[in-house]
Backbone as numpy.savetxt, mean C-alpha at the origin, in Angstrom:
# Nx Ny Nz CAx CAy CAz Cx Cy Cz
6.88 -21.07 -2.50 5.98 -19.98 -2.63 6.97 -18.77 -2.58
6.58 -17.86 -3.40 7.46 -16.66 -3.51 6.69 -15.42 -3.07
7.26 -14.64 -2.20 6.60 -13.48 -1.79 7.61 -12.44 -1.27
7.13 -11.21 -1.07 8.09 -10.04 -0.63 7.32 -9.18 0.28
7.95 -8.56 1.22 7.35 -7.54 2.03 7.99 -6.26 1.68
7.12 -5.28 1.41 7.69 -3.97 1.09 7.12 -2.85 1.86
7.73 -1.62 1.90 7.23 -0.65 2.64 7.04 0.65 1.68
5.74 1.25 1.81 5.42 2.33 1.12 4.30 3.10 1.87
4.46 4.39 1.83 3.40 5.22 2.52 3.30 4.92 3.98
4.38 4.62 4.67 4.44 4.31 6.03 3.83 3.05 6.48
3.49 2.19 5.55 2.89 1.01 5.81 3.68 -0.19 5.13
3.48 -1.46 5.70 4.15 -2.57 5.06 3.15 -3.50 4.49
3.43 -4.10 3.28 2.55 -4.98 2.55 3.26 -6.25 2.21
2.63 -7.41 2.30 3.15 -8.69 1.91 2.57 -8.97 0.48
3.50 -9.14 -0.44 3.10 -9.21 -1.86 3.52 -10.53 -2.53
2.68 -11.04 -3.33 2.84 -12.35 -4.06 2.82 -11.87 -5.58
3.32 -12.61 -6.48 3.18 -12.30 -7.99 1.78 -12.39 -8.31
1.26 -11.42 -9.13 -0.01 -11.52 -9.64 -1.19 -10.88 -8.67
-0.72 -10.47 -7.50 -1.68 -9.98 -6.36 -1.88 -8.51 -6.76
-3.20 -8.10 -6.56 -3.51 -6.77 -6.73 -3.78 -6.18 -5.30
-3.24 -4.91 -5.05 -3.39 -4.42 -3.75 -3.49 -2.97 -3.77
-3.97 -2.30 -2.78 -4.10 -0.76 -2.62 -3.02 -0.22 -1.68
-2.37 0.86 -2.06 -1.46 1.53 -1.30 -1.83 3.04 -1.25
-1.16 3.79 -0.33 -1.46 5.18 -0.32 -1.25 5.87 -1.59
-2.02 6.95 -2.05 -1.98 7.47 -3.35 -0.60 7.90 -3.60
-0.06 7.44 -4.81 1.16 7.80 -5.44 1.03 8.79 -6.50
1.53 9.95 -6.20 1.28 11.15 -7.15 1.95 10.95 -8.60
3.06 10.16 -8.58 3.75 10.07 -9.90 3.23 8.92 -10.79
2.32 8.16 -10.28 1.85 7.01 -11.07 0.90 7.50 -12.19
0.99 6.89 -13.33 0.20 7.34 -14.50 -0.32 6.05 -15.13
-1.26 6.18 -15.97 -1.98 5.04 -16.75 -0.82 4.26 -17.65
-0.82 2.89 -17.57 0.00 2.07 -18.38 1.49 2.18 -17.88
1.84 2.75 -16.81 3.31 2.87 -16.36 3.50 1.70 -15.38
4.77 1.35 -15.05 5.14 0.39 -14.20 5.62 1.20 -12.88
5.11 0.76 -11.78 5.56 1.36 -10.56 6.57 0.43 -9.83
7.66 0.96 -9.40 8.79 0.18 -8.85 8.92 0.57 -7.41
8.86 -0.45 -6.55 8.95 -0.26 -5.12 10.44 -0.80 -4.76
11.30 0.06 -4.19 12.68 -0.30 -3.94 12.86 -0.57 -2.46
12.02 -0.28 -1.51 12.06 -0.56 -0.19 11.49 -1.92 0.26
12.35 -2.91 -0.08 12.03 -4.28 0.10 12.61 -4.65 1.46
11.75 -5.12 2.41 12.25 -5.52 3.71 12.60 -7.00 3.83
11.86 -7.80 3.07 12.12 -9.32 3.15 11.59 -9.86 1.83
12.35 -10.99 1.38 11.95 -11.81 0.26 12.07 -13.26 0.62
11.25 -14.01 -0.01 11.15 -15.47 0.27 10.98 -16.26 -1.10
11.81 -17.11 -1.42 11.62 -17.85 -2.73 12.11 -19.32 -2.31
11.07 -20.17 -2.44 11.25 -21.57 -2.28 11.81 -21.81 -1.00
11.16 -21.31 0.04 11.72 -21.46 1.53 13.04 -20.76 1.81
13.71 -20.05 0.82 14.88 -19.23 1.12 14.55 -17.95 1.51
14.79 -17.39 2.69 14.36 -16.22 3.16 15.68 -15.27 3.28
15.41 -14.02 2.70 16.55 -12.94 2.87 15.81 -11.73 3.54
16.44 -11.32 4.54 15.95 -10.21 5.46 16.94 -9.09 5.33
16.39 -7.88 5.11 17.17 -6.55 5.02 17.47 -5.92 6.25
18.49 -5.02 6.26 18.77 -4.26 7.50 18.87 -2.85 7.16
17.77 -2.05 7.11 16.40 -2.39 7.06 15.86 -2.84 5.65
16.67 -2.44 4.62 16.11 -2.84 3.32 17.16 -3.72 2.67
16.65 -4.51 1.68 17.65 -5.31 0.83 18.14 -4.50 -0.37
19.56 -4.49 -0.38 20.11 -3.56 -1.49 19.84 -4.34 -2.75
19.47 -3.60 -3.77 19.26 -4.02 -5.22 17.87 -4.82 -5.42
17.30 -5.04 -4.32 15.83 -5.73 -4.49 14.75 -4.81 -4.85
13.88 -5.06 -5.95 12.86 -4.20 -6.27 11.65 -5.08 -6.52
10.45 -4.51 -6.48 9.18 -5.14 -6.80 8.52 -4.29 -7.80
8.27 -4.82 -9.06 7.66 -4.11 -10.14 6.22 -4.39 -10.12
5.40 -3.34 -10.22 3.92 -3.52 -10.25 3.38 -2.64 -11.43
2.26 -3.11 -12.02 1.61 -2.45 -12.96 0.55 -1.53 -12.31
0.35 -0.28 -12.92 -0.67 0.60 -12.39 -2.07 0.20 -12.93
-2.95 0.12 -11.92 -4.36 -0.25 -12.22 -5.17 0.93 -12.18
-5.09 1.87 -11.12 -5.90 3.03 -11.09 -5.94 3.75 -9.85
-6.40 5.00 -9.71 -6.51 5.69 -8.45 -7.98 5.59 -8.11
-8.28 5.86 -6.84 -9.59 5.69 -6.27 -9.73 6.42 -4.99
-11.00 6.28 -4.43 -11.28 6.72 -3.07 -11.92 5.63 -2.35
-11.54 5.47 -1.08 -12.14 4.43 -0.28 -13.53 4.76 0.19
-14.29 3.82 0.81 -15.50 4.14 1.35 -15.44 5.26 2.54
-16.49 5.98 2.65 -16.47 7.00 3.69 -16.41 6.54 5.07
-15.61 7.08 5.85 -15.44 6.82 7.31 -16.04 8.06 8.05
-17.09 7.71 8.97 -17.77 8.84 9.56 -17.32 8.80 11.15
-16.94 10.02 11.57 -16.66 10.25 12.88 -17.52 11.15 13.58
-17.95 10.95 14.80 -18.80 11.75 15.46 -18.22 12.22 16.95
-18.27 13.49 17.26 -17.96 13.95 18.54 -19.21 14.46 19.22
-19.33 13.97 20.40 -20.59 14.36 21.06 -20.28 14.56 22.62
-20.94 15.59 23.20 -20.83 15.83 24.55 -22.28 15.96 25.08
-22.70 15.22 26.05 -24.10 15.29 26.55 -24.14 16.55 27.43
-25.42 17.02 27.34 -25.76 18.19 28.28 -25.25 19.55 27.79
-24.38 19.55 26.83 -23.90 20.82 26.35 -24.16 21.17 24.99
-24.97 20.39 24.39 -25.44 20.61 22.96 -24.23 20.68 22.02
-23.32 19.80 22.28 -22.20 19.73 21.32 -22.18 18.54 20.59
-22.19 18.71 19.22 -22.30 17.56 18.32 -21.65 17.89 16.95
-20.66 17.17 16.59 -19.84 17.28 15.42 -19.89 16.02 14.57
-20.19 16.03 13.37 -20.12 14.85 12.55 -19.25 15.15 11.23
-18.19 14.30 11.12 -17.31 14.51 10.02 -17.18 13.33 9.11
-16.99 13.45 7.89 -16.69 12.27 6.95 -15.39 12.38 6.25
-14.72 11.19 5.96 -13.41 11.23 5.28 -13.38 10.07 4.36
-12.81 10.34 3.22 -12.50 9.33 2.14 -11.19 9.33 1.75
-10.36 8.36 2.02 -8.91 8.23 1.76 -8.64 7.94 0.27
-7.76 8.64 -0.24 -7.28 8.39 -1.61 -6.38 7.24 -1.63
-6.46 6.37 -2.71 -5.56 5.21 -2.78 -5.16 5.00 -4.29
-4.00 4.23 -4.45 -3.63 3.79 -5.80 -3.58 2.24 -5.78
-4.35 1.71 -6.80 -4.26 0.23 -6.93 -3.27 -0.20 -7.95
-2.48 -1.19 -7.51 -1.40 -1.71 -8.35 -1.50 -3.25 -8.43
-0.88 -3.81 -9.35 -0.85 -5.29 -9.46 0.63 -5.75 -9.66
1.03 -6.63 -8.75 2.39 -7.06 -8.68 2.70 -7.99 -9.89
3.73 -7.61 -10.53 4.24 -8.31 -11.78 5.46 -9.21 -11.46
6.43 -8.64 -11.03 7.66 -9.34 -10.60 7.90 -9.02 -9.06
8.25 -10.11 -8.33 8.57 -10.04 -7.03 9.94 -10.56 -6.69
C-alpha cells in the first residue's frame, strides 16, 4: 500500500494515489494545472516507511486541480439570558479540491 502524509494550510493529510481531497484554498491553482506539494512528512511504499525531519528532502506529491468551492455553512450563536443579547453569524470556508496523481 502506497501513501504519503503532507502538510498544507496548517493541516496534515494522508494521501493515496487517485484519492480526491479538499485543502485550504490555494490562490495560485488554476484550471488544468498540476499542484505540487513539497512538504511531505512521511511516505510509505510496500511497507517501507520514510519519515522526514520535519520534511523529506526531494519528495513531492503531484495532484491535479479539480476545482474551488465553498463548504456548507456553519452557524454560530452567542446568547446571554436576561440581557437581550443575541448574535447569530454564519461562515462558509473556501476550499480547493485536488486529486492525487503521483505519491
